[in-house]
N, C-alpha and C positions, 0 to 999 in steps of 0.2 A: 951449496958445494957441487959443481959439475962432477960427473962421475966419468972417469977415463973411458974414452972408446966408444960412448953411448951414441952421440951425435952420427958418428959414421955407422954405427949399426943401425940405426933408423934408416939412414938415407940407404943402405946396403938393401935393407928388407923392404922398404918402400913402406914401412908400417902404418903411416897416417897421412892421408891426402889433406893439406891443408886448405883453407878458405882464405880469403883477404882478411886483414885485421879490422877492419871494421867489420815489385808491385805492379801493381797494375798502373800503368801510366795514364794520366788525365787523357781524355779525348782532345781537348784543347789545353795549350801551353797557358798556364795562367802569369799574370804579369807578375816579374820578380821585383824586389825592392829597387829603386834607381841607384843606390849604393849597397856596397856590400856591408851589411851591419849584422850584428849578434843580437837578436831580439830576445829581450829577457824573458819573454813569456814561453820561447821555443826553448830556451835553455831550461825553464824550470820544468816544462813537459818532459825531457829527457831525463832531468834528475829525478822527478816524481816517479817515472818508469823504472830507472835504475833502482830507486831505494824499494819500490813494491817487490822488484826480482830478488834482491837480496834480502828481503823480509820473510820470503817463501821457505818454509820448513822443508817442502818436498815438492818435486815438479819433474815432468818429462815434456821435452818440446821437440819436435821433428820438424826438421827443415828440409824443404823440397826444392833444390837449387838450380840452377844454370850457371856454369862458368864460360868464360871465352877465352879461348887461347889464339894469340895473333901470330902468324907466320911472318917470315921476313918478306912475303911477297906483300904483307897488307891484309891478306885474308883470313877471317875470322872463323874458328871452329867453335861450336858449342858442346859442352860437355854437361851431362846431368849427375848430380851426386844427392844422396838422401844422407843426413846425419840426425842422429838421434842423442839427444842427451837424457840421462836418468840421473837425477840429484837428491839425495836425501842430506840434509844439513846436520851436523856441519863437516863431514869428512868422508861422506860416501859418494862416488862419482862413476859413471859408465856413460862412455862416449862412441858410438858405433857409426862409421863412415863407410857406406856403400855406394859405389860407382858402377855395380854391374860386373865389371871385370875383378874387382877386388872389394873385400870386405875386412877393413881394419877395425880393432877394437881396442879400446883403452879401459882399464878396469883399476879402481883406486877403493880399497877398504880400509883406509884409516892407517894402515902401517906399511902397505906395500903398493907399487903401482906394477901393473902387469900391460904389456903391449902385445898384441895378438895378430898376425895376419891369418885371419880364419881359412881363407880360400887357399892359400899357401902351406898351412898346416904348420906354421913357425910362431913361437913366442918367446917373450924374455920378461925378466921380472927384477925388479930391485926396490931398495927400501925408499920409502917416502912419508913424511908426517905433515901436519898442518891441515887448514880448513881447505874446503874445495875451490874457493876463491884465490887461496894464496898456492895452491897447488898448479891452478891453472894459469897463474901469473908466472909460475917458475918453469913451466913445462917446456919453453923453448931452450932457456939457458939452460937447466939442469938435465934435462933428457933429451935435447935436440928434436922436439914435438912441437909443431904449430899444429894447436886445435883449432878447428874450424869454429867460428863465431865465439872465440874465447873473449870477445868484447862486450858481449852480453852481460858479463861478470863486472865490468869496470864503468860500464856507461852512467855517465852522471855523477861520477866520483872524481876526486882530485888525481888519481892514477890515470884517468883517461885522456888522452890528446883532447884539448879544449879547442872547439871549432874556432875558425876566425870570422865565420858568419854564418847565419842560420835564421831561418823564418818559417812561419806557418803557411803552406801552400793553400790549406782549405779544409773543409768537411769532406770525407770519404767513406768508402765502406769497403770491407775485405771479406769476401764469402757471405756478405749480409750483414756483417758485423760493422755498427759506425765506428769510423776511426778518424783520428785526426792526421793529416799529411804534413810531414815536415821535412825541410831540405837543408842539409849543413855542409860547409867545406871546411877543410882543414888540409894543412899542407900534404900534398900528392894523393889525396883523397876527397872526392864529392860523394855524399851518401845521403840517401832519403829513407825515411822510416816511417811506417804507419803504426799508430798507437792506439790501441783500443779505448773508446771513452767508458766513463763511469769508474767505478770503485776497482776495477783490474786495469789497469793501464798497461796490459802487455803488447810487446811489438809483435805486429801481424805479418808485417811484410818488410823487406829490406831490399834496397839498390845500393850498390857499391861500386863506384868507378875509380880505376886508378888513372889519376891524370898525370903521373909522371911518364906514362908510355902515350906518343901522339895518336895511336889507335885507339886511346881508352877503353881499354877491355873493361867489361862490367860483370859482377857478381850479383844475381837476383836471387832472392830466397822467399818463400811463403812459409810462416811458422804456424804450427798447430800445436797448442797446448793442452795438457791433461794436469790438473792442480791436485789429482789424488790418485797418484799410480801406486802400483805394487813396489814397495821397496824393502823387500825383505832381503836379509844379508847376502844370500845367494845371487841375487842380482850383481853385485859389486865384486864378485870372485870368478876368476877364469878355472874352469876344470879343464886340464887337458883332455883331448880325445885320444883314443888308440892311433897311434901313427903320428900325433903331434910332434914337432921337434923343438927342445928347448935349446934357444940359440944362448949361451952363458959366459959371460966374462967374469964370472965369480959374483956377481951381483944379487943371481937367487940366493947363494947362502947368507949374503947380507942381509936379505931380507927375512932370515930366519928359516930353521929346519920346517916349520909348520907349513910356512907360505911356500918354501920349495916343492912341498909335497902336494899340494892342493891340486 
């Protein structure tokens, strides 16, 4: 259910900076397939990676990313953003998005969601339930929030948009770690992904290109993983600081008295 007024509130506060919904480029461009085909082995690698991620009981992933903004003149401006996901299955989540100018945070403790603009000193809270994957999937519709890298929770599942083509580019390495380099296309998006070899097929690097824009702005990210982070309950609850302002449309009360007082 969409809570009234929340999408407008999120826009007004600028609470979370989104990334595109879906590396280090090779020195020489490899030969692409003669025709656009979807290689079953490439799809299997994507599905294996997705299944591994969804099976993790807890994890922390940091994304150091660059985004491109295209001006009407065609000039591109690059921005830097750091995103941190802390997850404890099945229903604990924290997301921090730091651009240098702003630091936005999203907390989910299994019964309520808090969104905070930490540098602006503003926050809001509303009730929510479900697993982390369910909450991430509903974030845009229910809360008006586009969570960066949300596709990590659906890649390789039936809920994810299916690529129209894809192939393995070849062997590569990210920060010295052996990885398979894959390239995929789907309507409006080209993306590349570097997946770690071995028993832990983690995504290590992403390149996402918006092909609906003639300038084709890109999002590039390097991912750093911790599979044994601190996941104490306090990590997933926001405690207002002196001077922080609650922006409330009645949703904090709906989250319950205890939640409203945290």
